[in-house]
MIFIKOL-961769 format. One record per residue (C-alpha): residue number from 1; residue in three letters; chain; x, y, z. Coordinates in steps of 0.001 Angstrom, whole numbers, plus 500000, padded with zeros to 6 digits. Example, Ala and Ser with C-alpha at 12.3 -4.5 7.8 and 13.67 -1.06 7.14 Angstrom:
num=1	residuo=ala	cadena=A	x=512300	y=495500	z=507800;
num=2	residuo=ser	cadena=A	x=513670	y=498940	z=507140;
This chain:
num=1	residuo=met	cadena=A	x=485213	y=640522	z=057122;
num=2	residuo=thr	cadena=A	x=483061	y=638030	z=055067;
num=3	residuo=pro	cadena=A	x=483954	y=636515	z=052104;
num=4	residuo=ser	cadena=A	x=482934	y=638873	z=049196;
num=5	residuo=met	cadena=A	x=484813	y=641324	z=050665;
num=6	residuo=pro	cadena=A	x=487217	y=642286	z=047526;
num=7	residuo=leu	cadena=A	x=490874	y=642500	z=047499;
num=8	residuo=val	cadena=A	x=492820	y=644049	z=044978;
num=9	residuo=leu	cadena=A	x=496419	y=642874	z=044593;
num=10	residuo=leu	cadena=A	x=499167	y=644952	z=043267;
num=11	residuo=pro	cadena=A	x=502158	y=643203	z=041744;
num=12	residuo=ala	cadena=A	x=505584	y=644524	z=042030;
num=13	residuo=met	cadena=A	x=507570	y=646045	z=039129;
num=14	residuo=gly	cadena=A	x=508248	y=644069	z=035923;
num=15	residuo=cys	cadena=A	x=505721	y=641708	z=037428;
num=16	residuo=asp	cadena=A	x=502271	y=640178	z=036805;
num=17	residuo=gly	cadena=A	x=499542	y=637708	z=038218;
num=18	residuo=gln	cadena=A	x=501536	y=635437	z=038794;
num=19	residuo=leu	cadena=A	x=503024	y=637034	z=041767;
num=20	residuo=trp	cadena=A	x=500219	y=636967	z=043591;
num=21	residuo=ala	cadena=A	x=498769	y=633233	z=042311;
num=22	residuo=arg	cadena=A	x=498923	y=631142	z=045350;
num=23	residuo=gln	cadena=A	x=497095	y=634029	z=047174;
num=24	residuo=ile	cadena=A	x=494372	y=634729	z=044744;
num=25	residuo=val	cadena=A	x=493707	y=631385	z=045344;
num=26	residuo=asp	cadena=A	x=494269	y=630586	z=048925;
num=27	residuo=leu	cadena=A	x=492105	y=633369	z=049898;
num=28	residuo=gly	cadena=A	x=488891	y=632889	z=047786;
num=29	residuo=asp	cadena=A	x=487121	y=631937	z=050745;
num=30	residuo=val	cadena=A	x=487804	y=635213	z=053720;
num=31	residuo=ala	cadena=A	x=488151	y=637730	z=050262;
num=32	residuo=his	cadena=A	x=486863	y=638148	z=046417;
num=33	residuo=pro	cadena=A	x=490620	y=638507	z=045137;
num=34	residuo=glu	cadena=A	x=491671	y=640781	z=041924;
num=35	residuo=leu	cadena=A	x=494304	y=641882	z=040380;
num=36	residuo=gly	cadena=A	x=495161	y=645762	z=039216;
num=37	residuo=asp	cadena=A	x=496322	y=646634	z=036411;
num=38	residuo=leu	cadena=A	x=499787	y=648616	z=036626;
num=39	residuo=thr	cadena=A	x=501020	y=647996	z=033334;
num=40	residuo=val	cadena=A	x=499120	y=650483	z=031239;
num=41	residuo=asp	cadena=A	x=500159	y=653739	z=032688;
num=42	residuo=asp	cadena=A	x=503698	y=655971	z=033474;
num=43	residuo=thr	cadena=A	x=502536	y=657703	z=036663;
num=44	residuo=leu	cadena=A	x=501634	y=656328	z=040169;
num=45	residuo=ala	cadena=A	x=498504	y=658771	z=040222;
num=46	residuo=arg	cadena=A	x=497264	y=657480	z=037135;
num=47	residuo=met	cadena=A	x=498166	y=653686	z=038116;
num=48	residuo=ala	cadena=A	x=495911	y=654397	z=040808;
num=49	residuo=ala	cadena=A	x=492892	y=656194	z=039325;
num=50	residuo=arg	cadena=A	x=492799	y=653406	z=036598;
num=51	residuo=val	cadena=A	x=493028	y=650657	z=039480;
num=52	residuo=leu	cadena=A	x=490018	y=652508	z=041239;
num=53	residuo=ala	cadena=A	x=488171	y=652951	z=038439;
num=54	residuo=his	cadena=A	x=487750	y=649440	z=038167;
num=55	residuo=ala	cadena=A	x=487524	y=647915	z=041417;
num=56	residuo=pro	cadena=A	x=484631	y=647991	z=043599;
num=57	residuo=pro	cadena=A	x=483218	y=650750	z=045426;
num=58	residuo=arg	cadena=A	x=484605	y=649647	z=049060;
num=59	residuo=phe	cadena=A	x=487636	y=646936	z=049665;
num=60	residuo=ala	cadena=A	x=490987	y=645945	z=050635;
num=61	residuo=val	cadena=A	x=494624	y=646385	z=048968;
num=62	residuo=ala	cadena=A	x=497977	y=644525	z=049151;
num=63	residuo=gly	cadena=A	x=500582	y=645943	z=047238;
num=64	residuo=val	cadena=A	x=504194	y=645007	z=046252;
num=65	residuo=ser	cadena=A	x=507029	y=647212	z=046006;
num=66	residuo=leu	cadena=A	x=505881	y=649322	z=042980;
num=67	residuo=gly	cadena=A	x=501777	y=647853	z=043787;
num=68	residuo=gly	cadena=A	x=502523	y=649226	z=047453;
num=69	residuo=tyr	cadena=A	x=502939	y=652633	z=046263;
num=70	residuo=val	cadena=A	x=500330	y=652682	z=044250;
num=71	residuo=ala	cadena=A	x=498208	y=651477	z=047171;
num=72	residuo=leu	cadena=A	x=499179	y=654547	z=049453;
num=73	residuo=glu	cadena=A	x=497947	y=656533	z=046263;
num=74	residuo=met	cadena=A	x=494873	y=655096	z=045735;
num=75	residuo=val	cadena=A	x=494468	y=655890	z=049707;
num=76	residuo=arg	cadena=A	x=495589	y=659803	z=049024;
num=77	residuo=gln	cadena=A	x=492902	y=659968	z=045953;
num=78	residuo=ala	cadena=A	x=490358	y=657583	z=047644;
num=79	residuo=pro	cadena=A	x=490367	y=657114	z=051601;
num=80	residuo=glu	cadena=A	x=486858	y=656447	z=051746;
num=81	residuo=arg	cadena=A	x=487072	y=653533	z=049505;
num=82	residuo=ile	cadena=A	x=490188	y=651949	z=051359;
num=83	residuo=ala	cadena=A	x=489018	y=649349	z=053998;
num=84	residuo=arg	cadena=A	x=493013	y=648363	z=054854;
num=85	residuo=ile	cadena=A	x=495929	y=648743	z=053491;
num=86	residuo=thr	cadena=A	x=498761	y=646076	z=053171;
num=87	residuo=leu	cadena=A	x=502364	y=647048	z=051828;
num=88	residuo=phe	cadena=A	x=504990	y=644242	z=051730;
num=89	residuo=gly	cadena=A	x=508593	y=645468	z=050622;
num=90	residuo=thr	cadena=A	x=507668	y=648956	z=050311;
num=91	residuo=arg	cadena=A	x=509156	y=652408	z=051884;
num=92	residuo=ala	cadena=A	x=508281	y=655789	z=053059;
num=93	residuo=thr	cadena=A	x=510807	y=657270	z=050116;
num=94	residuo=leu	cadena=A	x=511086	y=656813	z=046480;
num=95	residuo=ala	cadena=A	x=515196	y=657498	z=046845;
num=96	residuo=met	cadena=A	x=518056	y=655503	z=045734;
num=97	residuo=arg	cadena=A	x=515474	y=653384	z=043637;
num=98	residuo=pro	cadena=A	x=516882	y=650879	z=040948;
num=99	residuo=arg	cadena=A	x=517221	y=652633	z=037730;
num=100	residuo=thr	cadena=A	x=517491	y=649547	z=035206;
num=101	residuo=met	cadena=A	x=515445	y=646111	z=034673;
num=102	residuo=gly	cadena=A	x=518654	y=644316	z=034892;
num=103	residuo=glu	cadena=A	x=519225	y=645925	z=038383;
num=104	residuo=gln	cadena=A	x=515745	y=645273	z=039733;
num=105	residuo=gly	cadena=A	x=515851	y=641571	z=038631;
num=106	residuo=leu	cadena=A	x=519464	y=641269	z=039963;
num=107	residuo=leu	cadena=A	x=518245	y=642959	z=043483;
num=108	residuo=ala	cadena=A	x=514701	y=640753	z=043230;
num=109	residuo=thr	cadena=A	x=516294	y=637535	z=042958;
num=110	residuo=ala	cadena=A	x=519690	y=637391	z=044602;
num=111	residuo=pro	cadena=A	x=518779	y=637564	z=048599;
num=112	residuo=his	cadena=A	x=519109	y=634103	z=049436;
num=113	residuo=ala	cadena=A	x=521609	y=632598	z=051548;
num=114	residuo=asp	cadena=A	x=520843	y=629465	z=049884;
num=115	residuo=pro	cadena=A	x=522106	y=628944	z=046348;
num=116	residuo=ala	cadena=A	x=518935	y=626173	z=045590;
num=117	residuo=leu	cadena=A	x=516132	y=628363	z=046149;
num=118	residuo=thr	cadena=A	x=517839	y=631162	z=043611;
num=119	residuo=pro	cadena=A	x=516605	y=628959	z=040774;
num=120	residuo=ile	cadena=A	x=513203	y=628913	z=042173;
num=121	residuo=val	cadena=A	x=512221	y=632358	z=042159;
num=122	residuo=ser	cadena=A	x=514695	y=633685	z=039512;
num=123	residuo=gly	cadena=A	x=512824	y=631280	z=036385;
num=124	residuo=pro	cadena=A	x=509405	y=632610	z=037329;
num=125	residuo=val	cadena=A	x=510356	y=636233	z=037820;
num=126	residuo=gln	cadena=A	x=512290	y=636007	z=034656;
num=127	residuo=ala	cadena=A	x=508995	y=634733	z=032806;
num=128	residuo=met	cadena=A	x=506775	y=637093	z=034277;
num=129	residuo=ala	cadena=A	x=509722	y=640082	z=033372;
num=130	residuo=glu	cadena=A	x=509236	y=638655	z=029452;
num=131	residuo=arg	cadena=A	x=505351	y=638162	z=029659;
num=132	residuo=val	cadena=A	x=505376	y=641935	z=030652;
num=133	residuo=gly	cadena=A	x=507980	y=643952	z=028434;
num=134	residuo=pro	cadena=A	x=510508	y=646497	z=028441;
num=135	residuo=glu	cadena=A	x=507982	y=648547	z=027412;
num=136	residuo=val	cadena=A	x=506062	y=648103	z=030621;
num=137	residuo=phe	cadena=A	x=508858	y=648206	z=032692;
num=138	residuo=glu	cadena=A	x=510112	y=651553	z=031492;
num=139	residuo=arg	cadena=A	x=506859	y=653172	z=032142;
num=140	residuo=gln	cadena=A	x=506910	y=651656	z=035797;
num=141	residuo=gln	cadena=A	x=510244	y=652802	z=035963;
num=142	residuo=his	cadena=A	x=508912	y=656245	z=035240;
num=143	residuo=ala	cadena=A	x=506528	y=656170	z=037508;
num=144	residuo=leu	cadena=A	x=508815	y=655653	z=040418;
num=145	residuo=leu	cadena=A	x=511106	y=658594	z=039405;
num=146	residuo=ala	cadena=A	x=508098	y=661191	z=038658;
num=147	residuo=arg	cadena=A	x=506780	y=661095	z=042175;
num=148	residuo=pro	cadena=A	x=509705	y=660931	z=044722;
num=149	residuo=asp	cadena=A	x=507717	y=662331	z=047672;
num=150	residuo=leu	cadena=A	x=505325	y=659849	z=049427;
num=151	residuo=asp	cadena=A	x=504437	y=662104	z=052333;
num=152	residuo=ala	cadena=A	x=500348	y=663140	z=051578;
num=153	residuo=ala	cadena=A	x=500113	y=659879	z=050561;
num=154	residuo=ile	cadena=A	x=501210	y=658500	z=053699;
num=155	residuo=glu	cadena=A	x=499515	y=660606	z=055610;
num=156	residuo=ala	cadena=A	x=496372	y=659803	z=054475;
num=157	residuo=val	cadena=A	x=496431	y=656192	z=055732;
num=158	residuo=arg	cadena=A	x=494042	y=655998	z=058527;
num=159	residuo=val	cadena=A	x=492856	y=652689	z=058083;
num=160	residuo=pro	cadena=A	x=493729	y=648816	z=059619;
num=161	residuo=ala	cadena=A	x=497379	y=649019	z=058093;
num=162	residuo=leu	cadena=A	x=500064	y=645975	z=057722;
num=163	residuo=val	cadena=A	x=503730	y=646282	z=056788;
num=164	residuo=ala	cadena=A	x=505747	y=643698	z=055678;
num=165	residuo=val	cadena=A	x=509223	y=642956	z=054695;
num=166	residuo=gly	cadena=A	x=511607	y=640265	z=053874;
num=167	residuo=asp	cadena=A	x=514736	y=640021	z=055870;
num=168	residuo=arg	cadena=A	x=516995	y=639467	z=052940;
num=169	residuo=asp	cadena=A	x=515142	y=642327	z=050739;
num=170	residuo=arg	cadena=A	x=518275	y=644339	z=048984;
num=171	residuo=ile	cadena=A	x=515570	y=646717	z=047217;
num=172	residuo=cys	cadena=A	x=513218	y=647460	z=050698;
num=173	residuo=leu	cadena=A	x=515354	y=646792	z=053424;
num=174	residuo=pro	cadena=A	x=514045	y=645854	z=057119;
num=175	residuo=glu	cadena=A	x=514445	y=649598	z=058556;
num=176	residuo=asp	cadena=A	x=513213	y=651118	z=055881;
num=177	residuo=ala	cadena=A	x=510039	y=648888	z=055644;
num=178	residuo=gln	cadena=A	x=509413	y=649724	z=059686;
num=179	residuo=ala	cadena=A	x=510277	y=653404	z=059301;
num=180	residuo=leu	cadena=A	x=507474	y=653325	z=057167;
num=181	residuo=ala	cadena=A	x=505077	y=651468	z=059272;
num=182	residuo=asp	cadena=A	x=506049	y=653778	z=062295;
num=183	residuo=arg	cadena=A	x=504318	y=656602	z=060698;
num=184	residuo=ile	cadena=A	x=501256	y=655029	z=059954;
num=185	residuo=pro	cadena=A	x=499297	y=655218	z=062857;
num=186	residuo=gly	cadena=A	x=498575	y=651623	z=064639;
num=187	residuo=ala	cadena=A	x=500519	y=649797	z=061747;
num=188	residuo=arg	cadena=A	x=501370	y=646580	z=062249;
num=189	residuo=phe	cadena=A	x=504788	y=645145	z=061448;
num=190	residuo=his	cadena=A	x=506065	y=642216	z=060261;
num=191	residuo=ile	cadena=A	x=508963	y=640577	z=058851;
num=192	residuo=leu	cadena=A	x=509370	y=637313	z=057057;
num=193	residuo=arg	cadena=A	x=512204	y=635004	z=057422;
num=194	residuo=asn	cadena=A	x=514533	y=633699	z=054259;
num=195	residuo=cys	cadena=A	x=512882	y=636237	z=052025;
num=196	residuo=gly	cadena=A	x=513999	y=638234	z=049874;
num=197	residuo=his	cadena=A	x=511554	y=641249	z=048040;
num=198	residuo=leu	cadena=A	x=509039	y=639408	z=046397;
num=199	residuo=ala	cadena=A	x=507300	y=637854	z=049491;
num=200	residuo=pro	cadena=A	x=503782	y=636524	z=047850;
num=201	residuo=met	cadena=A	x=506326	y=634114	z=045446;
num=202	residuo=glu	cadena=A	x=509176	y=633679	z=047663;
num=203	residuo=arg	cadena=A	x=506998	y=632633	z=051220;
num=204	residuo=gly	cadena=A	x=503200	y=632046	z=049570;
num=205	residuo=gly	cadena=A	x=502041	y=630162	z=052527;
num=206	residuo=glu	cadena=A	x=503662	y=632833	z=055002;
num=207	residuo=val	cadena=A	x=502366	y=635328	z=052996;
num=208	residuo=thr	cadena=A	x=498557	y=633375	z=052852;
num=209	residuo=met	cadena=A	x=498309	y=633225	z=056342;
num=210	residuo=leu	cadena=A	x=500175	y=636493	z=057077;
num=211	residuo=leu	cadena=A	x=497110	y=637944	z=054979;
num=212	residuo=arg	cadena=A	x=494341	y=635711	z=055862;
num=213	residuo=ala	cadena=A	x=494839	y=636315	z=059923;
num=214	residuo=trp	cadena=A	x=494409	y=640454	z=058545;
num=215	residuo=leu	cadena=A	x=491796	y=639974	z=056557;
num=216	residuo=gln	cadena=A	x=489531	y=637858	z=059498;
num=217	residuo=asp	cadena=A	x=490642	y=640548	z=062363;
num=218	residuo=gly	cadena=A	x=493605	y=641699	z=062297;
num=219	residuo=ala	cadena=A	x=495331	y=639390	z=064627;
num=220	residuo=val	cadena=A	x=499214	y=639770	z=062845;
num=221	residuo=arg	cadena=A	x=501697	y=638790	z=064667;
num=222	residuo=gly	cadena=A	x=505522	y=639554	z=064319;
num=223	residuo=arg	cadena=A	x=506289	y=642826	z=065061;
């Protein structure tokens, strides 16, 4: 992959570009990172179509949670345009989802055994949620509720894939992410230690190194 290869980054529900801030800066020498907009639409299909409409002809994509489901839908809609895909905190099913903004925020920010880490994560997460706002959250939640069947999207993935999850993620459990990786031929699986649901923010350095290795040659270890 050359430095000019685009990398589309998709945030989790209730999050904005701050979730990927470190990767946007640190991966500039191996890719051209840009943020996909998941704030306007209320279905995964329309979110995916909007990102595809603004994306380059061919690109890599990485998504967290909601962003991961949109990335899968993008592969379903336009498989020829996706060079590779990375999914953080993404499950093979949308069953048993959080139903409220408060529940989502609680689950996203409370997986740490060390209470000293919680303010580091919860402060930025709260700031993102306030910037995004409840109306966007409602649209994003509707998008998840409206499309529970991911089978066709998962089956469409025939490009190099990486599935990663925090070992303390309480929204997408490690076994949930493992089940997704098992359904994608040749997918790599990586567990981030002492990490909850928002890996690019919680374990920014490790996520950057993971993506760097994946973007350059696919040499990801940790399965």
